[in-house]
Each structure stands twice: as C-alpha cells, then as structure tokens.
mmCIF file of the N, C-alpha and C atoms, coordinates in Angstrom:
data_MODEL
# 
_entry.id   MODEL 
# 
loop_
_atom_site.group_PDB 
_atom_site.id 
_atom_site.type_symbol 
_atom_site.label_atom_id 
_atom_site.label_alt_id 
_atom_site.label_comp_id 
_atom_site.label_asym_id 
_atom_site.label_entity_id 
_atom_site.label_seq_id 
_atom_site.pdbx_PDB_ins_code 
_atom_site.Cartn_x 
_atom_site.Cartn_y 
_atom_site.Cartn_z 
_atom_site.occupancy 
_atom_site.B_iso_or_equiv 
_atom_site.pdbx_formal_charge 
_atom_site.auth_seq_id 
_atom_site.auth_comp_id 
_atom_site.auth_asym_id 
_atom_site.auth_atom_id 
_atom_site.pdbx_PDB_model_num 
ATOM 1   N N  . UNK A 1 1  ? 0.840   -1.172 0.000  1.00 0.00 ? 1  UNK A N  1 
ATOM 2   C CA . UNK A 1 1  ? 0.000   0.000  0.000  1.00 0.00 ? 1  UNK A CA 1 
ATOM 3   C C  . UNK A 1 1  ? 0.890   1.243  0.000  1.00 0.00 ? 1  UNK A C  1 
ATOM 4   N N  . UNK A 1 2  ? 0.659   2.095  -0.951 1.00 0.00 ? 2  UNK A N  1 
ATOM 5   C CA . UNK A 1 2  ? 1.419   3.335  -1.041 1.00 0.00 ? 2  UNK A CA 1 
ATOM 6   C C  . UNK A 1 2  ? 0.437   4.503  -0.915 1.00 0.00 ? 2  UNK A C  1 
ATOM 7   N N  . UNK A 1 3  ? 0.581   5.306  0.135  1.00 0.00 ? 3  UNK A N  1 
ATOM 8   C CA . UNK A 1 3  ? -0.347  6.441  0.287  1.00 0.00 ? 3  UNK A CA 1 
ATOM 9   C C  . UNK A 1 3  ? -0.058  7.505  -0.763 1.00 0.00 ? 3  UNK A C  1 
ATOM 10  N N  . UNK A 1 4  ? -1.055  8.330  -1.040 1.00 0.00 ? 4  UNK A N  1 
ATOM 11  C CA . UNK A 1 4  ? -0.835  9.416  -1.984 1.00 0.00 ? 4  UNK A CA 1 
ATOM 12  C C  . UNK A 1 4  ? 0.046   10.477 -1.342 1.00 0.00 ? 4  UNK A C  1 
ATOM 13  N N  . UNK A 1 5  ? 0.698   11.262 -2.170 1.00 0.00 ? 5  UNK A N  1 
ATOM 14  C CA . UNK A 1 5  ? 1.550   12.334 -1.662 1.00 0.00 ? 5  UNK A CA 1 
ATOM 15  C C  . UNK A 1 5  ? 0.702   13.413 -1.000 1.00 0.00 ? 5  UNK A C  1 
ATOM 16  N N  . UNK A 1 6  ? 1.299   14.033 0.004  1.00 0.00 ? 6  UNK A N  1 
ATOM 17  C CA . UNK A 1 6  ? 0.612   15.150 0.646  1.00 0.00 ? 6  UNK A CA 1 
ATOM 18  C C  . UNK A 1 6  ? 0.510   16.304 -0.341 1.00 0.00 ? 6  UNK A C  1 
ATOM 19  N N  . UNK A 1 7  ? -0.626  16.989 -0.281 1.00 0.00 ? 7  UNK A N  1 
ATOM 20  C CA . UNK A 1 7  ? -0.903  18.120 -1.159 1.00 0.00 ? 7  UNK A CA 1 
ATOM 21  C C  . UNK A 1 7  ? -1.158  19.368 -0.315 1.00 0.00 ? 7  UNK A C  1 
ATOM 22  N N  . UNK A 1 8  ? -0.876  20.547 -0.859 1.00 0.00 ? 8  UNK A N  1 
ATOM 23  C CA . UNK A 1 8  ? -1.244  21.769 -0.128 1.00 0.00 ? 8  UNK A CA 1 
ATOM 24  C C  . UNK A 1 8  ? -2.726  21.718 0.232  1.00 0.00 ? 8  UNK A C  1 
ATOM 25  N N  . UNK A 1 9  ? -3.016  22.146 1.448  1.00 0.00 ? 9  UNK A N  1 
ATOM 26  C CA . UNK A 1 9  ? -4.392  22.104 1.948  1.00 0.00 ? 9  UNK A CA 1 
ATOM 27  C C  . UNK A 1 9  ? -4.695  20.872 2.775  1.00 0.00 ? 9  UNK A C  1 
ATOM 28  N N  . UNK A 1 10 ? -3.852  19.840 2.681  1.00 0.00 ? 10 UNK A N  1 
ATOM 29  C CA . UNK A 1 10 ? -4.057  18.626 3.476  1.00 0.00 ? 10 UNK A CA 1 
ATOM 30  C C  . UNK A 1 10 ? -3.856  18.923 4.963  1.00 0.00 ? 10 UNK A C  1 
ATOM 31  N N  . UNK A 1 11 ? -4.613  18.209 5.770  1.00 0.00 ? 11 UNK A N  1 
ATOM 32  C CA . UNK A 1 11 ? -4.435  18.303 7.219  1.00 0.00 ? 11 UNK A CA 1 
ATOM 33  C C  . UNK A 1 11 ? -3.370  17.315 7.656  1.00 0.00 ? 11 UNK A C  1 
ATOM 34  N N  . UNK A 1 12 ? -2.414  17.809 8.445  1.00 0.00 ? 12 UNK A N  1 
ATOM 35  C CA . UNK A 1 12 ? -1.413  16.939 9.050  1.00 0.00 ? 12 UNK A CA 1 
ATOM 36  C C  . UNK A 1 12 ? -1.565  17.060 10.561 1.00 0.00 ? 12 UNK A C  1 
ATOM 37  N N  . UNK A 1 13 ? -1.467  15.942 11.248 1.00 0.00 ? 13 UNK A N  1 
ATOM 38  C CA . UNK A 1 13 ? -1.642  15.902 12.705 1.00 0.00 ? 13 UNK A CA 1 
ATOM 39  C C  . UNK A 1 13 ? -0.290  15.636 13.355 1.00 0.00 ? 13 UNK A C  1 
ATOM 40  N N  . UNK A 1 14 ? 0.018   16.406 14.381 1.00 0.00 ? 14 UNK A N  1 
ATOM 41  C CA . UNK A 1 14 ? 1.225   16.214 15.167 1.00 0.00 ? 14 UNK A CA 1 
ATOM 42  C C  . UNK A 1 14 ? 0.825   15.519 16.457 1.00 0.00 ? 14 UNK A C  1 
ATOM 43  N N  . UNK A 1 15 ? 1.464   14.386 16.728 1.00 0.00 ? 15 UNK A N  1 
ATOM 44  C CA . UNK A 1 15 ? 1.239   13.671 17.981 1.00 0.00 ? 15 UNK A CA 1 
ATOM 45  C C  . UNK A 1 15 ? 2.578   13.519 18.691 1.00 0.00 ? 15 UNK A C  1 
ATOM 46  N N  . UNK A 1 16 ? 2.526   13.189 19.947 1.00 0.00 ? 16 UNK A N  1 
ATOM 47  C CA . UNK A 1 16 ? 3.746   13.028 20.737 1.00 0.00 ? 16 UNK A CA 1 
ATOM 48  C C  . UNK A 1 16 ? 3.700   11.671 21.442 1.00 0.00 ? 16 UNK A C  1 
ATOM 49  N N  . UNK A 1 17 ? 4.167   10.616 20.751 1.00 0.00 ? 17 UNK A N  1 
ATOM 50  C CA . UNK A 1 17 ? 4.001   9.264  21.276 1.00 0.00 ? 17 UNK A CA 1 
ATOM 51  C C  . UNK A 1 17 ? 4.963   8.853  22.392 1.00 0.00 ? 17 UNK A C  1 
ATOM 52  N N  . UNK A 1 18 ? 5.908   9.723  22.769 1.00 0.00 ? 18 UNK A N  1 
ATOM 53  C CA . UNK A 1 18 ? 6.810   9.302  23.838 1.00 0.00 ? 18 UNK A CA 1 
ATOM 54  C C  . UNK A 1 18 ? 6.931   10.334 24.951 1.00 0.00 ? 18 UNK A C  1 
ATOM 55  N N  . UNK A 1 19 ? 7.196   11.583 24.607 1.00 0.00 ? 19 UNK A N  1 
ATOM 56  C CA . UNK A 1 19 ? 7.335   12.624 25.627 1.00 0.00 ? 19 UNK A CA 1 
ATOM 57  C C  . UNK A 1 19 ? 6.375   13.749 25.321 1.00 0.00 ? 19 UNK A C  1 
ATOM 58  N N  . UNK A 1 20 ? 5.987   14.474 26.344 1.00 0.00 ? 20 UNK A N  1 
ATOM 59  C CA . UNK A 1 20 ? 5.066   15.578 26.179 1.00 0.00 ? 20 UNK A CA 1 
ATOM 60  C C  . UNK A 1 20 ? 5.726   16.740 25.442 1.00 0.00 ? 20 UNK A C  1 
ATOM 61  N N  . UNK A 1 21 ? 4.958   17.412 24.611 1.00 0.00 ? 21 UNK A N  1 
ATOM 62  C CA . UNK A 1 21 ? 5.467   18.608 23.946 1.00 0.00 ? 21 UNK A CA 1 
ATOM 63  C C  . UNK A 1 21 ? 5.609   19.768 24.929 1.00 0.00 ? 21 UNK A C  1 
ATOM 64  N N  . UNK A 1 22 ? 5.187   19.577 26.172 1.00 0.00 ? 22 UNK A N  1 
ATOM 65  C CA . UNK A 1 22 ? 5.325   20.623 27.189 1.00 0.00 ? 22 UNK A CA 1 
ATOM 66  C C  . UNK A 1 22 ? 6.789   20.958 27.448 1.00 0.00 ? 22 UNK A C  1 
ATOM 67  N N  . UNK A 1 23 ? 7.710   20.062 27.100 1.00 0.00 ? 23 UNK A N  1 
ATOM 68  C CA . UNK A 1 23 ? 9.132   20.350 27.313 1.00 0.00 ? 23 UNK A CA 1 
ATOM 69  C C  . UNK A 1 23 ? 9.702   21.244 26.223 1.00 0.00 ? 23 UNK A C  1 
ATOM 70  N N  . UNK A 1 24 ? 8.951   21.430 25.142 1.00 0.00 ? 24 UNK A N  1 
ATOM 71  C CA . UNK A 1 24 ? 9.408   22.298 24.063 1.00 0.00 ? 24 UNK A CA 1 
ATOM 72  C C  . UNK A 1 24 ? 9.044   23.744 24.348 1.00 0.00 ? 24 UNK A C  1 
ATOM 73  N N  . UNK A 1 25 ? 9.885   24.635 23.904 1.00 0.00 ? 25 UNK A N  1 
ATOM 74  C CA . UNK A 1 25 ? 9.558   26.045 24.022 1.00 0.00 ? 25 UNK A CA 1 
ATOM 75  C C  . UNK A 1 25 ? 8.488   26.377 22.989 1.00 0.00 ? 25 UNK A C  1 
ATOM 76  N N  . UNK A 1 26 ? 7.577   27.251 23.368 1.00 0.00 ? 26 UNK A N  1 
ATOM 77  C CA . UNK A 1 26 ? 6.485   27.624 22.474 1.00 0.00 ? 26 UNK A CA 1 
ATOM 78  C C  . UNK A 1 26 ? 7.015   28.144 21.143 1.00 0.00 ? 26 UNK A C  1 
ATOM 79  N N  . UNK A 1 27 ? 8.138   28.844 21.190 1.00 0.00 ? 27 UNK A N  1 
ATOM 80  C CA . UNK A 1 27 ? 8.745   29.387 19.969 1.00 0.00 ? 27 UNK A CA 1 
ATOM 81  C C  . UNK A 1 27 ? 9.140   28.261 19.010 1.00 0.00 ? 27 UNK A C  1 
ATOM 82  N N  . UNK A 1 28 ? 9.669   27.150 19.543 1.00 0.00 ? 28 UNK A N  1 
ATOM 83  C CA . UNK A 1 28 ? 10.042  26.009 18.699 1.00 0.00 ? 28 UNK A CA 1 
ATOM 84  C C  . UNK A 1 28 ? 8.823   25.411 18.006 1.00 0.00 ? 28 UNK A C  1 
ATOM 85  N N  . UNK A 1 29 ? 7.736   25.287 18.740 1.00 0.00 ? 29 UNK A N  1 
ATOM 86  C CA . UNK A 1 29 ? 6.499   24.738 18.183 1.00 0.00 ? 29 UNK A CA 1 
ATOM 87  C C  . UNK A 1 29 ? 5.969   25.685 17.104 1.00 0.00 ? 29 UNK A C  1 
ATOM 88  N N  . UNK A 1 30 ? 6.014   26.987 17.380 1.00 0.00 ? 30 UNK A N  1 
ATOM 89  C CA . UNK A 1 30 ? 5.549   27.974 16.400 1.00 0.00 ? 30 UNK A CA 1 
ATOM 90  C C  . UNK A 1 30 ? 6.364   27.915 15.113 1.00 0.00 ? 30 UNK A C  1 
ATOM 91  N N  . UNK A 1 31 ? 7.674   27.775 15.234 1.00 0.00 ? 31 UNK A N  1 
ATOM 92  C CA . UNK A 1 31 ? 8.542   27.685 14.050 1.00 0.00 ? 31 UNK A CA 1 
ATOM 93  C C  . UNK A 1 31 ? 8.157   26.467 13.220 1.00 0.00 ? 31 UNK A C  1 
ATOM 94  N N  . UNK A 1 32 ? 7.997   25.316 13.880 1.00 0.00 ? 32 UNK A N  1 
ATOM 95  C CA . UNK A 1 32 ? 7.642   24.087 13.157 1.00 0.00 ? 32 UNK A CA 1 
ATOM 96  C C  . UNK A 1 32 ? 6.273   24.221 12.498 1.00 0.00 ? 32 UNK A C  1 
ATOM 97  N N  . UNK A 1 33 ? 5.294   24.744 13.227 1.00 0.00 ? 33 UNK A N  1 
ATOM 98  C CA . UNK A 1 33 ? 3.953   24.927 12.671 1.00 0.00 ? 33 UNK A CA 1 
ATOM 99  C C  . UNK A 1 33 ? 3.993   25.875 11.475 1.00 0.00 ? 33 UNK A C  1 
ATOM 100 N N  . UNK A 1 34 ? 4.722   26.974 11.615 1.00 0.00 ? 34 UNK A N  1 
ATOM 101 C CA . UNK A 1 34 ? 4.807   27.941 10.522 1.00 0.00 ? 34 UNK A CA 1 
ATOM 102 C C  . UNK A 1 34 ? 5.457   27.342 9.280  1.00 0.00 ? 34 UNK A C  1 
ATOM 103 N N  . UNK A 1 35 ? 6.461   26.510 9.468  1.00 0.00 ? 35 UNK A N  1 
ATOM 104 C CA . UNK A 1 35 ? 7.111   25.872 8.318  1.00 0.00 ? 35 UNK A CA 1 
ATOM 105 C C  . UNK A 1 35 ? 6.170   24.913 7.604  1.00 0.00 ? 35 UNK A C  1 
ATOM 106 N N  . UNK A 1 36 ? 5.426   24.149 8.372  1.00 0.00 ? 36 UNK A N  1 
ATOM 107 C CA . UNK A 1 36 ? 4.457   23.236 7.757  1.00 0.00 ? 36 UNK A CA 1 
ATOM 108 C C  . UNK A 1 36 ? 3.338   24.005 7.063  1.00 0.00 ? 36 UNK A C  1 
ATOM 109 N N  . UNK A 1 37 ? 2.886   25.077 7.689  1.00 0.00 ? 37 UNK A N  1 
ATOM 110 C CA . UNK A 1 37 ? 1.838   25.887 7.073  1.00 0.00 ? 37 UNK A CA 1 
ATOM 111 C C  . UNK A 1 37 ? 2.354   26.585 5.814  1.00 0.00 ? 37 UNK A C  1 
ATOM 112 N N  . UNK A 1 38 ? 3.626   26.978 5.807  1.00 0.00 ? 38 UNK A N  1 
ATOM 113 C CA . UNK A 1 38 ? 4.220   27.591 4.617  1.00 0.00 ? 38 UNK A CA 1 
ATOM 114 C C  . UNK A 1 38 ? 4.249   26.610 3.445  1.00 0.00 ? 38 UNK A C  1 
ATOM 115 N N  . UNK A 1 39 ? 4.272   25.319 3.741  1.00 0.00 ? 39 UNK A N  1 
ATOM 116 C CA . UNK A 1 39 ? 4.207   24.287 2.702  1.00 0.00 ? 39 UNK A CA 1 
ATOM 117 C C  . UNK A 1 39 ? 2.768   24.045 2.253  1.00 0.00 ? 39 UNK A C  1 
ATOM 118 N N  . UNK A 1 40 ? 1.839   24.724 2.911  1.00 0.00 ? 40 UNK A N  1 
ATOM 119 C CA . UNK A 1 40 ? 0.443   24.634 2.510  1.00 0.00 ? 40 UNK A CA 1 
ATOM 120 C C  . UNK A 1 40 ? -0.400  23.678 3.325  1.00 0.00 ? 40 UNK A C  1 
ATOM 121 N N  . UNK A 1 41 ? 0.146   23.128 4.397  1.00 0.00 ? 41 UNK A N  1 
ATOM 122 C CA . UNK A 1 41 ? -0.599  22.164 5.196  1.00 0.00 ? 41 UNK A CA 1 
ATOM 123 C C  . UNK A 1 41 ? -1.418  22.840 6.289  1.00 0.00 ? 41 UNK A C  1 
ATOM 124 N N  . UNK A 1 42 ? -2.529  22.214 6.621  1.00 0.00 ? 42 UNK A N  1 
ATOM 125 C CA . UNK A 1 42 ? -3.343  22.611 7.773  1.00 0.00 ? 42 UNK A CA 1 
ATOM 126 C C  . UNK A 1 42 ? -2.859  21.754 8.945  1.00 0.00 ? 42 UNK A C  1 
ATOM 127 N N  . UNK A 1 43 ? -2.282  22.374 9.954  1.00 0.00 ? 43 UNK A N  1 
ATOM 128 C CA . UNK A 1 43 ? -1.639  21.651 11.061 1.00 0.00 ? 43 UNK A CA 1 
ATOM 129 C C  . UNK A 1 43 ? -2.576  21.572 12.257 1.00 0.00 ? 43 UNK A C  1 
ATOM 130 N N  . UNK A 1 44 ? -2.765  20.354 12.764 1.00 0.00 ? 44 UNK A N  1 
ATOM 131 C CA . UNK A 1 44 ? -3.519  20.140 13.997 1.00 0.00 ? 44 UNK A CA 1 
ATOM 132 C C  . UNK A 1 44 ? -2.658  19.317 14.944 1.00 0.00 ? 44 UNK A C  1 
ATOM 133 N N  . UNK A 1 45 ? -3.031  19.319 16.215 1.00 0.00 ? 45 UNK A N  1 
ATOM 134 C CA . UNK A 1 45 ? -2.270  18.607 17.238 1.00 0.00 ? 45 UNK A CA 1 
ATOM 135 C C  . UNK A 1 45 ? -3.171  17.619 17.968 1.00 0.00 ? 45 UNK A C  1 
ATOM 136 N N  . UNK A 1 46 ? -2.569  16.524 18.411 1.00 0.00 ? 46 UNK A N  1 
ATOM 137 C CA . UNK A 1 46 ? -3.298  15.546 19.206 1.00 0.00 ? 46 UNK A CA 1 
ATOM 138 C C  . UNK A 1 46 ? -3.794  16.179 20.498 1.00 0.00 ? 46 UNK A C  1 
ATOM 139 N N  . UNK A 1 47 ? -4.858  15.625 21.022 1.00 0.00 ? 47 UNK A N  1 
ATOM 140 C CA . UNK A 1 47 ? -5.505  16.139 22.229 1.00 0.00 ? 47 UNK A CA 1 
ATOM 141 C C  . UNK A 1 47 ? -4.559  16.173 23.433 1.00 0.00 ? 47 UNK A C  1 
ATOM 142 N N  . UNK A 1 48 ? -3.630  15.218 23.509 1.00 0.00 ? 48 UNK A N  1 
ATOM 143 C CA . UNK A 1 48 ? -2.806  15.062 24.711 1.00 0.00 ? 48 UNK A CA 1 
ATOM 144 C C  . UNK A 1 48 ? -1.339  15.457 24.530 1.00 0.00 ? 48 UNK A C  1 
ATOM 145 N N  . UNK A 1 49 ? -1.005  16.193 23.483 1.00 0.00 ? 49 UNK A N  1 
ATOM 146 C CA . UNK A 1 49 ? 0.414   16.485 23.230 1.00 0.00 ? 49 UNK A CA 1 
ATOM 147 C C  . UNK A 1 49 ? 1.056   17.336 24.319 1.00 0.00 ? 49 UNK A C  1 
ATOM 148 N N  . UNK A 1 50 ? 0.263   18.114 25.052 1.00 0.00 ? 50 UNK A N  1 
ATOM 149 C CA . UNK A 1 50 ? 0.834   18.964 26.104 1.00 0.00 ? 50 UNK A CA 1 
ATOM 150 C C  . UNK A 1 50 ? 0.606   18.413 27.511 1.00 0.00 ? 50 UNK A C  1 
ATOM 151 N N  . UNK A 1 51 ? -0.161  17.338 27.626 1.00 0.00 ? 51 UNK A N  1 
ATOM 152 C CA . UNK A 1 51 ? -0.390  16.708 28.921 1.00 0.00 ? 51 UNK A CA 1 
ATOM 153 C C  . UNK A 1 51 ? 0.921   16.087 29.399 1.00 0.00 ? 51 UNK A C  1 
ATOM 154 N N  . UNK A 1 52 ? 1.173   16.161 30.699 1.00 0.00 ? 52 UNK A N  1 
ATOM 155 C CA . UNK A 1 52 ? 2.404   15.526 31.190 1.00 0.00 ? 52 UNK A CA 1 
ATOM 156 C C  . UNK A 1 52 ? 2.301   15.176 32.668 1.00 0.00 ? 52 UNK A C  1 
ATOM 157 N N  . UNK A 1 53 ? 3.157   14.232 33.043 1.00 0.00 ? 53 UNK A N  1 
ATOM 158 C CA . UNK A 1 53 ? 3.288   13.848 34.442 1.00 0.00 ? 53 UNK A CA 1 
ATOM 159 C C  . UNK A 1 53 ? 4.627   14.374 34.954 1.00 0.00 ? 53 UNK A C  1 
ATOM 160 N N  . UNK A 1 54 ? 5.071   13.873 36.082 1.00 0.00 ? 54 UNK A N  1 
ATOM 161 C CA . UNK A 1 54 ? 6.341   14.354 36.656 1.00 0.00 ? 54 UNK A CA 1 
ATOM 162 C C  . UNK A 1 54 ? 7.558   13.991 35.807 1.00 0.00 ? 54 UNK A C  1 
ATOM 163 N N  . UNK A 1 55 ? 7.392   13.061 34.861 1.00 0.00 ? 55 UNK A N  1 
ATOM 164 C CA . UNK A 1 55 ? 8.486   12.664 33.979 1.00 0.00 ? 55 UNK A CA 1 
ATOM 165 C C  . UNK A 1 55 ? 8.333   13.261 32.576 1.00 0.00 ? 55 UNK A C  1 
ATOM 166 N N  . UNK A 1 56 ? 7.414   14.221 32.436 1.00 0.00 ? 56 UNK A N  1 
ATOM 167 C CA . UNK A 1 56 ? 7.102   14.873 31.163 1.00 0.00 ? 56 UNK A CA 1 
ATOM 168 C C  . UNK A 1 56 ? 6.727   13.870 30.082 1.00 0.00 ? 56 UNK A C  1 
ATOM 169 N N  . UNK A 1 57 ? 5.909   12.927 30.487 1.00 0.00 ? 57 UNK A N  1 
ATOM 170 C CA . UNK A 1 57 ? 5.340   11.952 29.569 1.00 0.00 ? 57 UNK A CA 1 
ATOM 171 C C  . UNK A 1 57 ? 3.835   11.971 29.776 1.00 0.00 ? 57 UNK A C  1 
ATOM 172 N N  . UNK A 1 58 ? 3.130   11.287 28.900 1.00 0.00 ? 58 UNK A N  1 
ATOM 173 C CA . UNK A 1 58 ? 1.692   11.116 29.072 1.00 0.00 ? 58 UNK A CA 1 
ATOM 174 C C  . UNK A 1 58 ? 1.436   9.636  29.318 1.00 0.00 ? 58 UNK A C  1 
ATOM 175 N N  . UNK A 1 59 ? 0.237   9.333  29.748 1.00 0.00 ? 59 UNK A N  1 
ATOM 176 C CA . UNK A 1 59 ? -0.074  7.923  29.991 1.00 0.00 ? 59 UNK A CA 1 
ATOM 177 C C  . UNK A 1 59 ? -0.098  7.164  28.660 1.00 0.00 ? 59 UNK A C  1 
ATOM 178 N N  . UNK A 1 60 ? 0.098   5.884  28.745 1.00 0.00 ? 60 UNK A N  1 
ATOM 179 C CA . UNK A 1 60 ? 0.053   5.044  27.544 1.00 0.00 ? 60 UNK A CA 1 
ATOM 180 C C  . UNK A 1 60 ? -1.309  5.170  26.884 1.00 0.00 ? 60 UNK A C  1 
ATOM 181 N N  . UNK A 1 61 ? -2.354  5.202  27.678 1.00 0.00 ? 61 UNK A N  1 
ATOM 182 C CA . UNK A 1 61 ? -3.709  5.308  27.132 1.00 0.00 ? 61 UNK A CA 1 
ATOM 183 C C  . UNK A 1 61 ? -3.903  6.610  26.354 1.00 0.00 ? 61 UNK A C  1 
ATOM 184 N N  . UNK A 1 62 ? -3.351  7.708  26.871 1.00 0.00 ? 62 UNK A N  1 
ATOM 185 C CA . UNK A 1 62 ? -3.477  8.999  26.180 1.00 0.00 ? 62 UNK A CA 1 
ATOM 186 C C  . UNK A 1 62 ? -2.689  9.005  24.866 1.00 0.00 ? 62 UNK A C  1 
ATOM 187 N N  . UNK A 1 63 ? -1.515  8.422  24.895 1.00 0.00 ? 63 UNK A N  1 
ATOM 188 C CA . UNK A 1 63 ? -0.708  8.357  23.664 1.00 0.00 ? 63 UNK A CA 1 
ATOM 189 C C  . UNK A 1 63 ? -1.400  7.502  22.615 1.00 0.00 ? 63 UNK A C  1 
ATOM 190 N N  . UNK A 1 64 ? -1.951  6.373  23.041 1.00 0.00 ? 64 UNK A N  1 
ATOM 191 C CA . UNK A 1 64 ? -2.670  5.498  22.106 1.00 0.00 ? 64 UNK A CA 1 
ATOM 192 C C  . UNK A 1 64 ? -3.912  6.198  21.574 1.00 0.00 ? 64 UNK A C  1 
ATOM 193 N N  . UNK A 1 65 ? -4.611  6.922  22.437 1.00 0.00 ? 65 UNK A N  1 
ATOM 194 C CA . UNK A 1 65 ? -5.795  7.653  21.989 1.00 0.00 ? 65 UNK A CA 1 
ATOM 195 C C  . UNK A 1 65 ? -5.439  8.654  20.889 1.00 0.00 ? 65 UNK A C  1 
ATOM 196 N N  . UNK A 1 66 ? -4.376  9.429  21.089 1.00 0.00 ? 66 UNK A N  1 
ATOM 197 C CA . UNK A 1 66 ? -3.958  10.392 20.061 1.00 0.00 ? 66 UNK A CA 1 
ATOM 198 C C  . UNK A 1 66 ? -3.589  9.695  18.753 1.00 0.00 ? 66 UNK A C  1 
ATOM 199 N N  . UNK A 1 67 ? -2.887  8.567  18.846 1.00 0.00 ? 67 UNK A N  1 
ATOM 200 C CA . UNK A 1 67 ? -2.486  7.827  17.651 1.00 0.00 ? 67 UNK A CA 1 
ATOM 201 C C  . UNK A 1 67 ? -3.708  7.281  16.922 1.00 0.00 ? 67 UNK A C  1 
ATOM 202 N N  . UNK A 1 68 ? -4.592  6.632  17.641 1.00 0.00 ? 68 UNK A N  1 
ATOM 203 C CA . UNK A 1 68 ? -5.794  6.056  17.024 1.00 0.00 ? 68 UNK A CA 1 
ATOM 204 C C  . UNK A 1 68 ? -6.691  7.140  16.441 1.00 0.00 ? 68 UNK A C  1 
ATOM 205 N N  . UNK A 1 69 ? -6.849  8.232  17.167 1.00 0.00 ? 69 UNK A N  1 
ATOM 206 C CA . UNK A 1 69 ? -7.684  9.327  16.681 1.00 0.00 ? 69 UNK A CA 1 
ATOM 207 C C  . UNK A 1 69 ? -7.129  9.891  15.376 1.00 0.00 ? 69 UNK A C  1 
ATOM 208 N N  . UNK A 1 70 ? -5.829  10.039 15.302 1.00 0.00 ? 70 UNK A N  1 
ATOM 209 C CA . UNK A 1 70 ? -5.211  10.563 14.078 1.00 0.00 ? 70 UNK A CA 1 
ATOM 210 C C  . UNK A 1 70 ? -5.444  9.624  12.900 1.00 0.00 ? 70 UNK A C  1 
ATOM 211 N N  . UNK A 1 71 ? -5.272  8.327  13.118 1.00 0.00 ? 71 UNK A N  1 
ATOM 212 C CA . UNK A 1 71 ? -5.471  7.363  12.027 1.00 0.00 ? 71 UNK A CA 1 
ATOM 213 C C  . UNK A 1 71 ? -6.941  7.237  11.627 1.00 0.00 ? 71 UNK A C  1 
ATOM 214 N N  . UNK A 1 72 ? -7.840  7.404  12.567 1.00 0.00 ? 72 UNK A N  1 
ATOM 215 C CA . UNK A 1 72 ? -9.264  7.247  12.270 1.00 0.00 ? 72 UNK A CA 1 
ATOM 216 C C  . UNK A 1 72 ? -9.892  8.491  11.644 1.00 0.00 ? 72 UNK A C  1 
ATOM 217 N N  . UNK A 1 73 ? -9.252  9.645  11.800 1.00 0.00 ? 73 UNK A N  1 
ATOM 218 C CA . UNK A 1 73 ? -9.794  10.889 11.259 1.00 0.00 ? 73 UNK A CA 1 
ATOM 219 C C  . UNK A 1 73 ? -9.559  10.924 9.748  1.00 0.00 ? 73 UNK A C  1 
ATOM 220 N N  . UNK A 1 74 ? -10.620 10.873 8.979  1.00 0.00 ? 74 UNK A N  1 
ATOM 221 C CA . UNK A 1 74 ? -10.532 10.842 7.511  1.00 0.00 ? 74 UNK A CA 1 
ATOM 222 C C  . UNK A 1 74 ? -9.932  12.123 6.937  1.00 0.00 ? 74 UNK A C  1 
ATOM 223 N N  . UNK A 1 75 ? -9.962  13.214 7.703  1.00 0.00 ? 75 UNK A N  1 
ATOM 224 C CA . UNK A 1 75 ? -9.397  14.477 7.223  1.00 0.00 ? 75 UNK A CA 1 
ATOM 225 C C  . UNK A 1 75 ? -7.879  14.519 7.346  1.00 0.00 ? 75 UNK A C  1 
ATOM 226 N N  . UNK A 1 76 ? -7.312  13.704 8.223  1.00 0.00 ? 76 UNK A N  1 
ATOM 227 C CA . UNK A 1 76 ? -5.861  13.702 8.454  1.00 0.00 ? 76 UNK A CA 1 
ATOM 228 C C  . UNK A 1 76 ? -5.190  12.892 7.342  1.00 0.00 ? 76 UNK A C  1 
ATOM 229 N N  . UNK A 1 77 ? -4.324  13.567 6.616  1.00 0.00 ? 77 UNK A N  1 
ATOM 230 C CA . UNK A 1 77 ? -3.637  12.918 5.486  1.00 0.00 ? 77 UNK A CA 1 
ATOM 231 C C  . UNK A 1 77 ? -2.189  12.566 5.811  1.00 0.00 ? 77 UNK A C  1 
ATOM 232 N N  . UNK A 1 78 ? -1.674  13.104 6.909  1.00 0.00 ? 78 UNK A N  1 
ATOM 233 C CA . UNK A 1 78 ? -0.300  12.804 7.327  1.00 0.00 ? 78 UNK A CA 1 
ATOM 234 C C  . UNK A 1 78 ? -0.172  12.955 8.824  1.00 0.00 ? 78 UNK A C  1 
ATOM 235 N N  . UNK A 1 79 ? 0.706   12.149 9.419  1.00 0.00 ? 79 UNK A N  1 
ATOM 236 C CA . UNK A 1 79 ? 0.921   12.192 10.876 1.00 0.00 ? 79 UNK A CA 1 
ATOM 237 C C  . UNK A 1 79 ? 2.403   12.422 11.131 1.00 0.00 ? 79 UNK A C  1 
ATOM 238 N N  . UNK A 1 80 ? 2.696   13.433 11.921 1.00 0.00 ? 80 UNK A N  1 
ATOM 239 C CA . UNK A 1 80 ? 4.070   13.734 12.326 1.00 0.00 ? 80 UNK A CA 1 
ATOM 240 C C  . UNK A 1 80 ? 4.192   13.481 13.812 1.00 0.00 ? 80 UNK A C  1 
ATOM 241 N N  . UNK A 1 81 ? 5.355   13.014 14.241 1.00 0.00 ? 81 UNK A N  1 
ATOM 242 C CA . UNK A 1 81 ? 5.586   12.808 15.670 1.00 0.00 ? 81 UNK A CA 1 
ATOM 243 C C  . UNK A 1 81 ? 6.557   13.865 16.178 1.00 0.00 ? 81 UNK A C  1 
ATOM 244 N N  . UNK A 1 82 ? 6.264   14.392 17.357 1.00 0.00 ? 82 UNK A N  1 
ATOM 245 C CA . UNK A 1 82 ? 7.116   15.412 17.956 1.00 0.00 ? 82 UNK A CA 1 
ATOM 246 C C  . UNK A 1 82 ? 8.397   14.788 18.501 1.00 0.00 ? 82 UNK A C  1 
ATOM 247 N N  . UNK A 1 83 ? 8.311   13.583 19.032 1.00 0.00 ? 83 UNK A N  1 
ATOM 248 C CA . UNK A 1 83 ? 9.456   12.857 19.576 1.00 0.00 ? 83 UNK A CA 1 
ATOM 249 C C  . UNK A 1 83 ? 9.334   11.405 19.218 1.00 0.00 ? 83 UNK A C  1 
ATOM 250 N N  . UNK A 1 84 ? 10.440  10.733 19.163 1.00 0.00 ? 84 UNK A N  1 
ATOM 251 C CA . UNK A 1 84 ? 10.415  9.287  18.933 1.00 0.00 ? 84 UNK A CA 1 
ATOM 252 C C  . UNK A 1 84 ? 10.889  8.552  20.150 1.00 0.00 ? 84 UNK A C  1 
# 
C-alpha cells in the first residue's frame, strides 16, 4: 500500500508518542507549525500532546488515543511525531 503524496491544503496531525510537547519552548512549536503551514498544510495537534506527568510523559492510554484518533480521522492525510 502506497499512500498518496501530501498536497497543499491537506491536514497533518502532530502527535507526541513518547514525551510531552510541554518540554518544548512555544517558539520552537511555532517555528515548526509555521514551516508546515508555509508548505500549505493545515496543522492540527493531538488532544494530549501537552499533557504531562512528573516525567514529562503522558499515559500510555493517552498516547494510544492520540495515535488512534489521528489514524481514524478521515481528514488527516499525514501524521508527524514530535518525539520518537
């Protein structure tokens, strides 16, 4: 299976499957969002990307929810991860 190429106007979802994006400076997130938007993409973020515990992670259930939600959303044409 080969997905189609991303096109300007496509929605791309950013999820954070390992660490919370709360550790990133807002300026870094803005730069990344602006670069993706400059390529013509509509950028959205997973529901739990900023949620964190004392280890700056989210629960496994929250990470799975963001991943499943991104794959199930018919409007999302690409998924980017903030951390691996």
